[in-house]
Every structure is written in C-alpha cells, then in structure tokens.
C-alpha positions, -999 to +999 in steps of 0.1 A: -320+347-656-304+322-632-282+339-607-266+307-594-250+299-623-233+334-626-219+332-588-183+315-585-182+289-562-158+283-534-144+247-524-140+242-488-109+224-476-117+190-461-094+199-428-121+229-423-152+214-432-161+206-398-158+244-385-182+254-414-217+267-405-246+247-417-249+250-453-271+278-468-279+294-434-261+323-416-241+311-385-255+342-363-288+355-378-304+318-393-308+338-427-304+319-460-280+344-476-255+323-497-229+351-498-225+354-462-209+320-459-186+327-481-175+358-467-172+343-430-147+316-449-125+344-464-126+361-427-114+327-410-088+319-438-073+355-435-071+352-396-055+316-397-029+329-422-022+356-400-019+333-369+003+309-387+026+335-402+031+355-370+038+322-350+062+310-374+078+346-376+084+348-338+096+310-339+122+319-364+130+352-345+136+331-314+155+304-335+180+329-347+183+348-310+193+314-298+220+309-325+235+341-315+235+335-279+253+304-284+279+319-309+286+345-282+292+322-257+314+302-280+351+298-274+371+322-300 
C-alpha cells in the first residue's frame, strides 16, 4: 500500500516559502517525518492570524476612540 498517495498534501503560499524548514526534515530534530512540517505550518498560520486579528482589532478600537474624542470636543 502506498501511503503517500493517501496522505493529503498542503500547498505553501509563496509569501511564506522562505520561512519553511528544508523539505523532508524536521527543523529541530533533523528527522524525516513528513507530518511534522505540516503541523508546524498550521501552528505558524494560526499564530500569524491571531497576531493580525489582534493588531487589526486594536487599530480599529484606537480609531473609534479618536473619533469619540474628536466628537466630544466638537462645537455643539
């Protein structure tokens, strides 16, 4: 039975290709477990999304706060 044909493959976006560990090797241990690279990419993707979402939320909240402070000091 060929296990490689049953395993799903994930395509890496070209933007993040430079950050990837060498193909077929585990970044920390030097093993050749193909499932470990996929899991590391999933972790990286989640952490990147969390960072972007938190940053965007804070930027939006800061913008709304500026709007309220400008509106409070406006002539009525």
